[in-house]
Every structure is written in C-alpha cells, then in structure tokens.
N, C-alpha and C positions, 0 to 999 in steps of 0.2 A: 109853371105855365110856359115860360120861354122855351125850355128844353123840350117840352112836349110839342109845342108849336113847331119848332124846327124839325122834330122827328116826323110829324105829320106832313110838313112841307116836302121833305125829301121823298117820302113815300108817294105823295101826290105827283111830283115831278117824274117819278119813275113810271107813271101810267101813260105819260105822253111821249116817252122816248121809245124808239124802235132799235136803237143800237145796243147790242148786247153789252159791250164794255161800259158804256155810259149808264145803262140801266143797272148793271152790277155795282158800279161805283155809287150811284144814288142809293141803292139798296143798303150797301155797307155804311154809307154816311148816315142814313136814317137809323140804322142799328146803333151806331156810335152815339147819336144824340138820344136815342131811346135809353141806352145804358147810362148816359149822363143824367137823364131824367129820373131813372131808378135811384141813383145815388142821391139826387136832390130830394126825392120823395122820402127815402129812408131817413135822411138827415132831418127833414121837416117833422116827420112823425116822432123821432126820438126827442126833439125839442118840445113838440106840442104835448106829448104825453108825459113830460117831466122826467124823462130818462137822461142819463149823462153820457151815453155812448158817443154822441156827437162831439163831446168835449174831451174825451179820452184820447190822448195822443197816440197811444198804441193802436186803437181801432182806426184812428185817422190814417196813420201810416200804413196799416194793413189794407184799408179801403183804397187808398191811392195806389198802392202796389198792385192790387188785384185789377183795379180799373185800367192802369197803364198796360198791364199784361194782356187783358182782354182786347184792348184797342190794338195792341201790337199783333195779336193773333188775327184780328179781323182785317187790318190793313195789309198784312202779308199773305192773305188767303190766295191772291192770284198766283203766288209762287208755288204753292204746294196743293191748294184745293182741299185741305182737310177741314175747312170750316163749312163751306157750302159749295155746291156745284150749280152753275147757272147756265141757262140757255133761253133764247127768244122762242116763244111759242106763238105761231100766227093765228091760231084758232082759239076762240071765235074772233079774236082780234089780236094784233101783235101785243104780247106781254111777256114779262120775265118770269120764267119758271125756276123756282129755287128748290134744290135737293139738299136737305141738311146732312152734314157729315159729323164726324166724332166731336170736333171742337165746338160745333154748334150746340150739340146736346149738353155739353159741359157748361157752356155759357148760358144756355137756356135754363138748365136746372138751377144754376147758381143765382141768376137774376130773379127768377120766379120764386125761389126760396126766400130771398130777401124781401120781395114784395109781399109774400105770404106772412112773413114775420112782422113786417111793418103794419099790415092790416090787422094782425092779431093784437099788436100793441094798441092800435086805434080802437078796435072793438072792446078791448079790455078796459081802456080808459073810459069809454062810454058806459060800459057795464058797471064800473066801480064808482062812477060819478054820482053825486047826490042830485044832479040836475036831471030833468026829463030828457032822455037821449034816444027815445024810440025812433024819432024821425031821423036823427043823425045816423043811427045804426042802419036803418033801411036805406038811407042815401048811400052809405058806404057799401052796402051789399050790392045796390044797383050799379055802382061805379065799377064792380067787378064783372058785371054781365058781359061787357064787350070782350072779355078774355075767352069766353066759351067759344065763339066762332073762330077766334085765333087758334085755339088748341085744336078745334075740329078741322080747320083748314090745313093745319100742320100735319095731322095724322091721317086725314082722308084724301082720296084722289081729287084732283081739281074738277073733274067732270061732275062731281056730286054737288057743285055749287053754281049758282047763276054767274054769268060773266061779270056782272056788276061788282061782285065781291072780290074779284081777282086783284091782288096787289094792294088792297086796302088794309091798313093797320087799324085795329080797333082799340088797343090799349090807350093811345093818346086821347081818343074820344071819351073814354071812361074817366080818365084823370081830369080832363078839362071839364066834363060835365059835373064831376064831384066838386071841383073847386068853385065853379060858377054858382052851383046850387047852394053851396055853403055861404057864399058872399051875398046872394040875393034873398034867400028864403030863411036861413037859420043862423045868421051871423051872430046874433046875441047869444043864442044857446051855445054855439060853437066856441065863442070867446069865454063864456062862463066855465065851460068844461075845461078849456085850456088853463084858465087861472086856477081852477080847482086842482088840476094835476100838477101845475107848476108850483102851487102853494105847498104841496106835500114834499116835493123835491127841494123847494125853497127852504123849508124848515130843517130838512135832513142834510143840507149842504154843509161841508166842512168850513167854507168861507163865510165871512160876515157879508151879508147882502143888503144893499140899500136900493129901494125902488123910488124913482122920482117921476112925477107926471110931466106932461109936455112943458109946463111952466117952470119946472125945476123944483117943485115943492115935494117934500118927502111924503110918500103915501104909504110905504110899507117897509118894515125891517124884519129880518129873521132873528131867532134867538141868539145866534152867534154875534150879530151886529149889536144887539142890546148889551150883551156881555162885554164886547170890545169897548163900547162907549163908556160903560161903567168902570172898566178896569183902567183905562188911560185918561178918563175925565174929559171927554170931548162930546160935542153935540154937532150933528150935521143935518139941520132941518132943511137945508137947500143944497142943490147941486153945487152952488158956488162955495158954500161953507165946506162941503166935502172936499172940493178940489183945493181949497186953501189949506185945510187941515192936513191933507196928504200930498202936499206940494213938495217936490224934491228940494233939498237945501241948495243944491247946485243946479242952476237953471240950464247949464250945458249938459247935465247928466241925462242921457237918452234912455236910461233904464227905467223900468216901472217900479223899482224898489225904493222905498223911502224909509228914513229912520226917525223914530220918535223917542224922546227921553221920557221915561216914566219910572218913578220910585228909585231914582238914582242909577238906573240902568238904561241901556239903549236897546230898543226892539226894532226889528225890521219887518216891513210889510210890502207885499206885492199887490199893486193896485191895478184893477181892470175897470174900464168905463165903457159900456156898450149901449148904443141906442136900441129901443124896441120899436118895431113897426109892423104894420100889417100892410102888405103891398108897399105902396110909396108913402103911406100915412105914418107919421111919427106919433107913437102912443106913449112915449116916456123914455126913461133912461135907467139902466141897471148898473150899479157900481158894486164891485166886489173887492173885499179886503182879505188877503190871506197872510197870516203870520208866518213869515219865513225866517224867523230868528234862528230856530234850530237848524233849518236847512242851510242858512248862511254860515252858522257856526261849523256845520259839517263841511261845508265847502272850504272854510278857512282851515279846518283841521286837515282836510285832504291836501290843501296847498302846502300847509306846514309839513305834513307827512311826506309830500312829494319832495319838498326841499330837503327834509331830513334824510330821505332815501338817497337823494343825489349826493349829499355831503357826508353820509355815514361812512365810518371807517371799515365796516364789514361789507362784504359783497352782497348786493341785492339783485336778484334776477326775477323777471316775470316771463312766463312762457304761455303759449296759446295752445290749449289742448284741443281746440276745434280744428287746428291746422295739422296736417299730416306730420308725424314725428315730433309733435309738441315742441316747436322751435322757440328760441328766446325772442321776445319782442322788446325787452328793456333790460339794460344792465346799468348799474350806477358807477360812479367814479371809484368807489371802493373795490368793486369787482375788477375794474381795469388795473388799478394799482396792485391788487392782490395777484392777478394771473399774468399781467404783462400783455394781454390781448386788448386791442382797441375795440370799440363798439362795432365798427364796420366789419371786423374779423369774426365776430361771434353772433351778431343778430341774424336770425333766420336759421341758426344751427341748433341741434339738440345739445344740451349741456354735457353729454357724455364724452365729448372730445377731450375734456379735462383729464380723463383717466388714461388717455393714450392707449397703449397696448396692455395696460395693467387691468384687465377686465375680470380677472379671477378673484373677485372680492365678494365674500358672502353678503356684505352689506348692500351690494348692488341688487341682489335678488330681493332683499327686503324692500329696497327703495322702489323697484319696479312693481312689486305686489301692492305696496301702499298707494302708488299713483293710480294703478288700475282700479283699486277699491275706493279711490277718492277719499283717502284717509291721510291726516297729517302724520309726518314721520321725521325723526332726527337720526342721522347716521354720521359716522366719521369715516371718511374715505381717503385713500391715497390719491392725490391729484398731482398734476405736473404743470408748471408754469410754461410760458411760451419758450423760455430758454432751456427747458428740459429739467429744471430743478424740481425735485419732489417736495411736496408739502402736505401736511395733514389738514383736511378740510372738514370742519363740523358743519354739515349741511342740514338745514331744517326746511322741509317742503310742506307748504300749507295750501289746500285747495280753496278757491274763492268762488262764491256763488252769487248770482244776481237775485233780485227780488222774487223772481219766479222759482227760485231754488235750483236753477240750472248752473252747472259748472262753467265758469268763464275763463279762469286763469289759474295758474300755479305760481305762488310766490316762493322763491328760494332765498334763504338767508345763509350766506357762506362766511365762515369765520376761520381764519388761519390759526389752528391750534397746535402747530408743529412744536413750538417751545413748550406748551403745556403738556403735550404728548410725551416729549422727551423728559420733562421734569417728572411727569407721572411714572414713566418707565423707571427713571432713576429712583423715584420715591418708593415704587413697589419693590425695586431691588433692595433698597435700603431697609424697607419694612421687613422683607423676607429675611435679610441678613440679621436684622435686629431680633425678629421673632425666633430665628434659628439660634441666635446667641442666647436670648433669654430663656428659651426652652431647653437648650443643651447644657447650659452652665447651671447645674443643680445646687452648687454650694452657695449661690447668690440668689437673693430674692429681689426681683425687679417689680416695683409697685408704682402705679400712678394714682395720685391722690387729688381729688377735685378741690375747688376753692373752699369748700366747707370742711375739708379734712376727711372726707369719706373715700374709701378704697374703690378704684375704678378698674384696675387690672390686677391679675393674680397669676403669675407664671408657675411652672412646675417647681422651680427652686423655692418659691414662697410656700407652696403646698408642703414640700418636704421639710422646710425649716420650721414652719409654725404648726403644721398638722391640720389646717383648715382646708376644706374643699372649696373650689372656686365659687360655687353657688352660695356658700355660707359667708365667705369673706367679702364678696362684692357688695358694696354699699355699707360695710361695717366701718365705724370710725377708726382711724389709724391709732387713736389714743388707746383703743381696746387692746393693743399689742404691748402696752407699757404696764409695768407693775402698778399697784394701787397707789403707792407712794409717789410715783411720777405723776399720776393723774391728779392727785391732790395738790401737788406743787405746780400744776399746769405746765410741766415740762413739754408735753406734746404740742400744746398750743404755741409755746414760745419758739420751739424749733421751726414750726411752719411759718410763724410771723417773721422770724429772722431770715429764712430762706426767701420769703417773698420780698423783703426789703433789701437784703444784701445780695440776693441771687443764689446763696447756698448756705447750708448749715450742716453741722455734724455732731454726733453724739456717740460716745462709747459707754455702754452700760447694759443693764439687764433687760431682757424682753421675755414675754410670757407666751407659751405655746397653748394650743387648744386644750391640752390635758391639764393645764395649770402649772406645768413645770417651767422653770426659768433657764435661760441660757444667756451667756455673755456675747454681745453683738456690737459690731461697728455699723452705724447707720449714717447715711449721708443723704441730704435733701438738696434738690436743685429746682429753682423756679422754672416753670414752663410758660413761654410766651409765644404769641403769634408773630408773624413778620412785622405787623404794625405795632407791636409792643403790648398787645392786650394780654393780661394775665389769664392763664388757663389752668392753673393748678400746680402740682408738684410732682417731681419724679423722685422716688426713694430707692436706694440700694441698701440692702441689709446683708451683712456677712457674719456668719457664725464665728465668733472669736474665742469660743470656749477653749479649744485646743491651743490657739495662739496665746491666749492668756496663760494657760498652763506652761506652754512652751517658753513664754517670756520669763516666767518665774524660774523654769529649769535653766534657761540661758543665763539669767543673772547668777544663779547658783553655780552653774558650770564655769562661767567666766571667773568667778571668785575662787573656785577650787580646782580649776583645770591645771594641767601641766604646762600650758602656755600662759605667758604673761601678756595681758592686753593693756596697752597704754595709749594715751593721747598726748602729743607733744605740740607746744606752741611753735611759731614760725622759726624761733631761734634754737629749737631743740630742747626747751625746758619741759620737764614733766608737768602736765596739767592734770592728768589722771593716770593712775596705775592700779591694776586689779589686785585683789588680796592675794592672788596666787604668787605674787612676787616674794612673799614670805617663805613658802616652802620650796619654790623653784630657784630663786636667786639668793635667798638668805638675807634679804633686805626688808626692813619695815616699810610698807607702802607709803605711810604718811611721811616718813623721813625723806623719801625720794621726791616728794612734791616740791616744785620750784627749784629742783636741782637740774643741772645740765646732764643730759644723757651722755654726752661725749666725754665727760669726766670719768666715766666708768668703762670706757673702751680702752683696750690695750693700745699703747702708743704706736705700735707697729701697724695696727689696723685702723687707727683713727682717721687717717686721710681718706682711705677707701670708703669707710662708713659715712664720713661727712659728705663726700661727693654724692654718694647714693641718696642720702637723706635729702639734701638740698635740691637734687634733681627732682625728687618726688615732690617736695614742698613747693617747687616752682611750677608745678602743673603737668608733669609727665603723666600720661594716662596709663591706667593699669597699675599692677603691683610691681614694686622693685624689691628683689630678694638678694641678700648678700650674707655671707658667713663672716663671723668675727669672734674676738675673745672679749668677754665682759667680766669685770671684777665682781666677785660675789661678796656676800656679807662677811665671809671668813677670809677675805683678802686673797683668795685664789681666783685664777682666771678660768672661766668656763667657756667652752666652745658653744656659741649660740647661733641659731639661724634667725636672721633679722628680716622681717617682711614689712614694708611700709606702703601705705596707701594715702593719697591726698584726699581728705574729706573736709576741706575747708568750705566747700559749697553746701555742705549739709549743716543746717542750722543746729541740729541736735549734737553734732560733734565739733564742728568749727576748729579743725586742726588736722594734724597728720596722725593717722592711726598706725600704731606700731605693735607688731606681734613679735614676742621674744620666746624662743624655744631652746631649752638646754639640749644640745646634741652631742655633748661630750662623750657619752657612752656609745651613741650611735655612730659617731665619728670613728671610734676605735673598732667597732664591729664592721663598719664600712671598709676600713683599711684592711682588716683581716680578710674580708670577702673579696676585695679587689686583689689582694695578694694571691688568694687561692684561684680566683678567676683568671688572672693574668699569668700565674705561675705554671699552669699546665702546658704540656707540649701539644695538646690537642686543640684544634681550632674550634672556638666556641662563640656563639652569638645569641643575642636576645632580640626577638622581633615582636612587633605588634601583630595582631591577627591579620591585618591587611598587608603584611610583609615589610612594613617600615622597620628599618634597623634602629633598635634602641641602644645596643652596645655590642661591641665585639672585643675579644681579648687580644692581648699583645701578640700571641702566637699567630693568630689569623692575620693580623696586620703585617707582621714580619714575613710570613709566608707569601702574602699577596704583594708586598712591596709598595704599599701606599699608606697614607695617614688616616687616623680615625675620622677626621672631618670629611674625608671623601666617602665614607660609608654611612655614618650615623645620620639619621633623618632621611635617608634615601631608601628606595625599594631595594631589597636584598638582591633581587635578580639583576639589578643594574650595576652591581659591584663588579670590579675588573675580573674577578674570578671566572665569571660566566660569559664574558663578551667574545671569546674566541670562536664559539660555535653556536649557530642558531639552534641546532638540535639539542645541545646541552642546555641552552638558555630556556627553551620551551619546556624541557623535562623538569627543570628546577621550579619553574612557575607552576606547573601542574602539581608537583609535590607540595609546594607551599599552600596551594588552594585546597588540596585534600586534607592537609594537616589542619587548616583553619576550620574544617568541618569536624575535626576530632580524631582523625586517623593518624597513626604513627607510621612514618615513611622511612625506609632505609634502602640504600642501593650504592653501587660503586659507580664513580663517574670521573671523567677527566676535567681538571680545572687548570686555569692559567695562574701560575705562581710567579714570584719574582725571578726565578731561574728557569722559566719555561713551563711546559705542560707537565702535570703530575696527576697521579691517580689517587683518589681519596675514598675512604669509606665514609659516606655522607648519610646523615640522618636528620629528620625533623620530628620533634616531639611536642605535641600540644599540651598546654597546661590549662586546666579548667578550674572554675570556681565551684562553690558549693551547689550552684544551680546547674552545673554541667556545661556552662558556657565557656568557650575557649577565650582566655584572656591574654595568653602569652604563647609564643613559639620559641622553642630552644633548638638551635641548629648546631650540629657538631660535625667535624670532619677530621679524619685521621689519615695521615699520609701513609699510603701503603704501596707507594711506587716501587721501593726497593724489594719489599716482600713479593709483590706481584711479579716483578722481573726475575727475581730469584726462583720463584715457583715455575715461571715459564721456562727458564734455563734448565732447571732440573727435569721438567717434563720433557723437553726436547732431548736431553741427554738419555733419559730413560727410553724414549721412543727409538732413538738410534740404537741403543744397546739391545732393546727387545727385538726390534724389527730387522735392522741392517745386520747386526752381528749374528742373529739366529739364522738369517738366510745365508749369509756368507759362510758361516761355519758348516752349514749343511752342504754348501757347494764344495768347501775344502775337504770335508769328509768323503764326499763322493769321488772327487778327483784323486784323493789319496788312495782310496780303495782301488781305483782303476790303475793308478800308478804302481801299486804293489803287485797287481796281477799282470801288468803289461811287460812283455819280454822284448818288444821292439824298442831299441834305444831312441830312435827318432821320435816315435810316438810318446815314449816316456818323457823326452825332453820337452815336447809340445805341451803335455799335460802339466809338467812342472812349471812351465812359463805361465799357464793359466792360474795355477795356485799362487804363483809369485805376484801376479797382477792384483789378485784379491787381497793379498797381504799388503801390497803397496798402497792400495786404496785405503786400507785401515790405517796405514801409517799416516797418509794424508789427513784422514779424519781425525786421528789423534793429535796431529799438529794444530788443526783448526780448533779442536776442543781446548787445547792448551792456550791458544790465542784468545779464545772466548773467555776462559777462566782468568787470563791475565787482564783482559779489558774490564771484566766485572770487578776484579780486585781493585783495579785503579779507580773505578767509579766509586767503590766503597770508601776508599781513602779520600783525603782532601784533593779535589780535582785541580790539576794544573790548567791554566788557561793560556792561550796564545792569541795573537792578533790573527784574525781569519785570513787576511790578505797574505801574510807571510806563510801561514800554514798551507794555503792553496798553492803558492809558488813552490814551496819545498816538496810537496807531494808530487807536483807536476814534474819537477826536475828529476826526482828519484825514479819516477815511473818511466821517464824517457830512457834512463840508463838500463832499467830492467827490461823494457820492451822496445828495443831500438828499431824494430821493424814497423812499429805503429807510429802514427802521427798524433801526438798528444799536445794540446795547447790549453792555455788558461787565459780567461778574459776577466780581469778584476777591475771593477769600476773604481773611480776615485771616491772611495767612501772613507768616512772617518774611522778611527780605530774602533774595532768591534771585537772585544775579547770573547772567545768561545772555548769550550773544553778541548784540550789537546788531543783527546782520544778520537776527535772527529777525523783526524788524519788516517787512522786505521780504517774507518768506514770508507773514506775516499779511495784509499789504496785498494780495498777489496772491490769497489765498483769498477775501477779502471782495469783490474785484472780480469773481472768477469767479461768486460766489453772486449778486451783483446782476445780472449779465448773463444768468444762467440763469433769473431769476424776473421776472415782470411788474413794471413800476415801481410800480404802485399796490398791490402785494401782496407786497413783498419784506421779509423779516425775517431779520436776521443777529444771532446771539448768540455772544459770546465768554465762555467759562467758564475760570477759572484755579484750579488746585489743586496741592497738593504731596503726592504719595503717600508720600515718605520724604525724608530729608535730602539724598539725592543727585540727586533728579529733581524737575522740575515738569511738570505736564500742562496743555496749552493745547488746549481743544476749541473748534472753530468750527462752529456749527450753523446751517443755513439751512432754509427751507421750500420750496425749489425742487423741480423734478420729479425730482431725483436725479442725481448726477454720472454721466456716461457711463462705461461699463465700461472703455474705453481709458484715460481719464484716471485712473480709480481704480487700474488696474494700474500705471500710471506712478508714482503716488504711493506705493503700498504696496510694489511689488516692483521698481521701477526698470526696467520693461519698456519699452525705448526703441524702440517700434514706429515705423514711419514717421509723422512728424508733418506733417500737411498744412495746418496753420494756425498762426498765431502764438500762439494761446491754448494749444496743446499744449506749446509751449516754455515758457510761463509755468508750467504745472503741473509740468513737469520741473524747472524752476528751484526750485520750492518744495521738492521732495524733495532736490535737490542742496544747498540751503542747510541743511536740517535735518540731513542726513547729515554734512555737513562740520562742523556744530556738535556732532557726536557723538550725535545723537538719532535718533529713528525716527518713522515715520508710519504710521497705520492709518486706514482709511476704512470707514464704515458708510453705504451709499447705499440708500435706499428710494424708492418713488414719492412719499412724503410729505415727503422732505427728505434732506439729507446731513449727516453728522457726520464731520469730519476731526479726528483727535486727534494732537497733536504731543507726543512725550516728549522733553524737553530736559534735558541734564545741567546741574547747578548748578556754576558756576565758583567758584574760590577768591577771585578778586579782582574788584573793580568799578571801572569807569572811566566815570563818569556823564556826562561831556561829550565823550567821544571820538567818538560817533556823530553825524555832522552831517547825516544825511539829513533832509529836511523832508517832513513828512506833510501 
C-alpha cells in the first residue's frame, strides 16, 4: 500500500508541473516506486500462496541485483536517453509526453511478467483452495482491469484519449482497490485461503515449525516439529518455553545457533522467531528450528581441511577457471617451501611458470586436455624452483563444482617426487640388469618363492635346468622339485624355515626334472624382506652340479695319481697333508711324511732359499711364489723339483700353505740341452709373443747387439737397440711383426745397429700356430750377411769395370793401333802413340785402385786394428799436407774422450782429401776435417772442401752405393770410401753445392784399441 501510494503521488505531482526536467524527474521517481511496489507485491504473493521463493537467498540476491540495475538504468536516463524520451506538450494543457525507448521495453516486459506470474500464483491458490473463492478470483481479475488503459495508452497515440487520462497511472489504483476490497469485504475468506496454502507449505517445510497465538500459546506444529520434540524429549507449549528450551548457553553469543545434549551427543539447531501480522495487527508468532548439526560438522570439516591445507607438507593450489588464464587464488605453505616462491609472487599467475622454458613435455598436453574437459588428472612434470633447480612434481588436478553443478575451481596437489623418481630410475635400471642377468645366465635357475613355498618367478635358466615351462612352474610348490625321499623327510620345508629365521640356507643334493630324471645341484635360499622388515618370501638360486661333482671326483683322483705332489704345510713347515702321488713321484710313503718338516728333505745348499720363499708366502705375500730346489727322494737321491707355494690360511677348508712339488729332473736336463742349442748357434734368434713382446733371445743376438738380456726380454721387439738407428727400419720391422702375427712368413734384408756399428742381416719372422690355426709364438731370426754383401758388391763393381771400361778402352787401343800401323807421318804417329799411352796409364791407375781396394777388404776380413780417432785424423792431415803442399788442409778435433775406430778409416780420409784437391785449382784449394762425438756409440768425421761440388754420380755412390758403370779410376776410389766405411759399420752422407762439398762419415766406436797395429804410412 505504501509503495503504491508513493507511486501514485509522484504521478499526481507530475500533472501539476510544467517544467520538463521536473516533470521527467517526478515521472522517473514514480516508476522507481512502482518497481518497488512490484517487488513488494511478488514477495507478498509468494508468502500468501505458501511458496518459498521469498525465503530463498539466491532469489533474494537475484531480485535485489535486478532491482538495483533497473533503478540505475532509470536514474541515468538523462545521460543517454535510452530509457525514455520526454517533452512538455502544451495541448490540450501542459503535460509531459513520454516516448518509450529500448530499456523501457526491457523493464516493462520484466515487471509485467513478474506481475503476471504473481497473479497466476494467486489465482492458482484460489483455484486449489477448498474454500469458496469465486469472489476472490473475481476481485483479483477486476484489480487487473486498470492495466488495460495503461497498455492502450502506451501503444496508442495520445490524441485517442480524453485529456483527463493523460499522465494518470492506473496500476496503483488496481492494487489499492484489490487490497481495500480484501480487507473490507472478504477478509475472512482471504485469511482462510492463506492458512490453507500456508498449511501445505507448513507441512512440507524442512524445518520444525511452531505457531503461537498473540498470547504465546501453541496453536499449531508441523510434522517435523513433532518429530523434533519426540527425539530430544522437549515440550514447548508456550513461546516462553520455546525460548527457554532453545536459549543459547552463552548469553553473549549473538548467533542464532544453540546446542542441545541428547543421547550422549551434541546437536546444533538454527533458531528463527518471526511475528505474524496483517497490516499493523499482530496475529501470532512463528518459530522455526533447523537442525544444522551436519552443516556445522561440515563447516568444522572445512575449517580443519583449511588448516590441514595450510600446514600440509605437499603443495596445494587453488585456481579460478572463471578468470582469464585460470590464475592461482590460493597456495599453501607447502607450495612456498617446495618452490621457493612467496604467495605474492604466484597469486594471480597461471601455474605454468613452474615449467620455465621446459614446455616440450607430453604430459603438459594431457594436462591441458583434462582441464579443458573438466576431468581430474595426475601427471608427473619437470618443474623448476625459484633458484632454477629442477625437481620432479607429481601434480594432481581436480575440478570442483558448486551445488548447481557449475565449475568453480581447480585444486592442485603438488608432491616433490624427485627422490622417488631417481630411486625409480635406479630401481628400473637394477631390475633391467637383474632381468638381463637372470635371463642370460642359463646355467643358473633364479626362482622367487612366496611365503607358502610356491614358485612365483621362473627364468630361462630354470626352464632349461628343470624342463618345466613358465606357465606350468608358476604356482607349483618348490618341494615338487625335490625327490620323494626329501619330501617325506620334509627337507624342503626345513630349508625354507631356516632361510626365514637365519636369513639364508643351502643344500647340495639331488633335484628332479619334469621328465623324472634327477641331477645333482647346489641350491641356496635367501629371505626376502621389505625395507621395514616385512617378510616377503624367498629367493632361490639353483646350479647344476652334475659335472662339478664328477669333476670333483676326477680332481680327487687326479690329485692322488698326478705327477705333481700336492701338500698342505703348517705355519712352521710341517706336512699336514700330502697327496698319494708322493709315492710314485718322490718315492716317499705319504703317511710317513705327515708331521715331518718339509725343510729336512731339502738339499742343504738350497735350504736357505727355499725357507725364505716359504716363510714369505706364509706371512701373507699375495699370489704364488715359485722356486726351484733339490729334494731328497725315498732312495736318498736328490731330485730337481719345482716348488710353488700359495698362502691359503684364510680358507677354512685348507688353513695352511698349499705346496705343489713337481719333479723337473728330466726337464731340467732337456732344458739345458735346448738352451745350449739355442745359445750355441751363430745365428741371431728370438722368441716373441704374438703382440711382439720378447720372450727370449739367444746369446748370439745379445753379443751382436752389445746389450744384456734384461734390456730386451719383456719389452717390444721393435724397441730393442737393433732397430733404433732409423725410423724407416723401425717402421718396416713393426709392419713385418704385425703381418706375421696374422700368420704370414716374412723375410727380407735390412740394416741393423750392432755393437760395432751398422750391419746387414738376412731377417725373417716365422709364425707358430696351434691346432686351431691361431698364432701363439713368433720366431725371429737374423743372419749377418754384411761381409757377403760387401764382397758381392766388390765383385760386381770389378766385373762392371772389366766388362765396360776395359771393353771400351781395348776398342780404343785397337783403333789407335790400326791407325798407328798405317800412319807414315812421324809426328802424327807420335801423337797417336801418346793417346794409346794415356789409355794404358788410366788402366794402370785403375789397377792400383783395385789393389788398394783388395788390400782394404783383406784387412777388414782379418781382425781389424783400431786407433784413437783424434790421432788418426791428425796423422792423415799431416801426411796430406806433405803430399799436397799447394792446398790448405786443416783439422779441427774437439776435446773428446778416447774413441777407438778401425784404422782403415785413414784410407777413406786420404781418398776424400785427394778427391777434393784434384777437383779444386791448386792456388785456391782448402780442405777442413772436423771431428765430433754425437754420443757414446758414434763419432762423426766431416770433410769439407771449397770445390765446385762433387759430381752427382760420385755422390750417389757414396750415399747409396749406386754402382753405376765407373769409367775412370777415380770412380773406384769413391766406391772404396763407401766400402771401407760400411765395412767399419758406419754410414756416409754427402751435401754437395756449387760452393763446396761436405762428406760426413758416421763411424761406430769400438771397445778395444790397438795403437800400433795399423802400419800404413801417410
């Protein structure tokens, strides 16, 4: 009534104003109070008809929101004019003309729809009531009649209506008329209908309802109230009794929730007390009681869960999917501790920042798809803490819905599983290695047996060993693999019990295959436990011992009957055990030697060595100690024995020093004969491993090389001093050894470094193979062919000279002789004779050189005399000065220690000086001899001249031994120089330029000197 009266008042005031702005304001004010009246009317009808919409908080909030929105639209209309357009119309009298706009029709439609719904509720209540409601229905319909002119006035032009209707609102008149008619004419019927409608809702209500009259006396209760009084044993006949029963325990408690003890438990109730009135008249009181025990428990659970979330060690996050990018709205302390980020740094951000740049994870696609589908999901992601450290995050995301089924949040549970992930990775690796081991080792059966003794795993080794397939063996009792006798004696059960109590057990005995055959096996059990000590079954390893058992028997027989004597000695050297082979090997009764001292049977000369070796072994030296000695036999003769001892005191089965004795008397003799043959040959011989390691070399090779056996044995053959003078020679011998190790026989000539310089040998490598064709040994041999090669070269040169030079010169002599015989002119005959004489003189010179070469070769074949190189150079220099006075000849000898060299080196120096003086003009010839010692094994003699440079042919002869046809005697002299140096074990090099020639002689230093043995006069 009030809201409708205010609505009508604003409309009436608008009729008397002529100002457009004031008229528009009054019009808008009237609409606002009209909208307020609509809300009050709908609320009243919901309550009157017994509906609960007016009590539902959701509808209340929605109604208030819509109401405030419409008021805002109406109040702000002057800003945009989208609600109504207004203007003052002077005809027929000044009045406000309103033109509805878009928002007007939206508001109009909404409000009239609500009014229509409320009248439907009202008419429906009248129709379903048992009371006579025809008058009420007619009155309700009549109250709607004023709406007709309002609608007509809205949609038709103003000129269609009398002026008196302009600006008059009809809806308030209808509402006011309906209300007054109800109160004056049909109040009793109206109230009876209300009670009837309310009674239906009253009975259907979830709350316990108590209705009291104005005097406070109980007049009505619903079914829920009767049940409540019965359950908790109370009676509330008056409003005072009700208030006393449901009085809060704490007077200061402002909440409407009270607690009541019943049947040993506490229940909580929400109390509401509302007066009932019609207009200003109080017609009673309604008290409601709602059991909120479960709601309170839920609230407590929520509070506990909130506290648990805050204090949980795992990371907990809540995100808001209704906000763009689904940002975080809550993180607990566990998340902060786990990631290192504070709440201020993460709230409002999507949780993806934890992946950093590591976005290429397949699990992220799964996570996005699950979130989009509103499905729960658990994934494991690589995340990164604030400091950049990577950790594995097990993330579980769950969607949360409200009562209406709408998604409200996502809850994420984050658990750091880095350690578990690493343990899992290690465990998988261990499992893979174990599975690989168990499946690849076929001679062992790896079996897991459960607590009841049934087989749980069956590897390939078990299948091969027992013959059962996995599907047959799995679940079969382990006892089934034992013979019947074992099962009857309950041996399988005892082995499992022992393993469970002691941790392990073992058995060596017979086992049964699937085909019924038996085999001898070694079986070991171990108890399996979890980390917390819970027993989980047994692990069994089965190994086929059939061959080992046979081998053990063979071994025992072999030990007793072998050619080796096996014994065990106490710490003082007393026999504690000696094999039966002592009888036929040593001639001693084994039993007679027990408790005897081993050292009493050792030859006195060898006793100290043997004792030292034995006690070194007995005191803990690792490995075997081997020594040879002589031991007295049963016939009082001394046998050569090889003694090998090993400390076995840590082995409980032996507990002593293990001693092997082998009679090597015959082998010693054979070895000495073989060593005599091996070392007695003049040929260089060596034995190598296939990898070129030297096993042995004979004395001839060591004497030739000038070093000790220890310098070669155990070292690579190509690193021996024989091969160190030339990289080319060293590379070639390595290639030969590699090819021989592949089975190829190699032979070639090569230069090697001996004790007396370079020498030429016929070298070969022969592979020795076993019955499978594998190379097991290399035999290297070398034969010194230096003299033969030089002799052959000498003969070859002489033959070339004879064949080539003599043939040519004889042809020349024959031709000149024929001319001489036919020539009559004395002068021409004299000239021709001189030509023949020169040819013959050249042959005389060549004959002298050949004789010199033969003399030098002969002296080389004989025992060579040696002289100190410094004195030799000085003598050659002084002699050459007398022979060639026109030349400047000087010697530069360093202060070197005595260096004996072959005396024939003087002949080579003499020839070099002569060649230099002949190649250089007499007034400008200069020859210098320089002496040095690069190391202890060599001396270097350099002969330098300032001539035009040695011809290429002569240089080739000196350096390379190229014996090209020599057409003059000087060529033989050059060849003689090389021959003398090479026979002395040296080498020659030439550096010839247009400004002079340097010839370098490298000569080996000899071990002995013979200062007066060389008689050549210079």
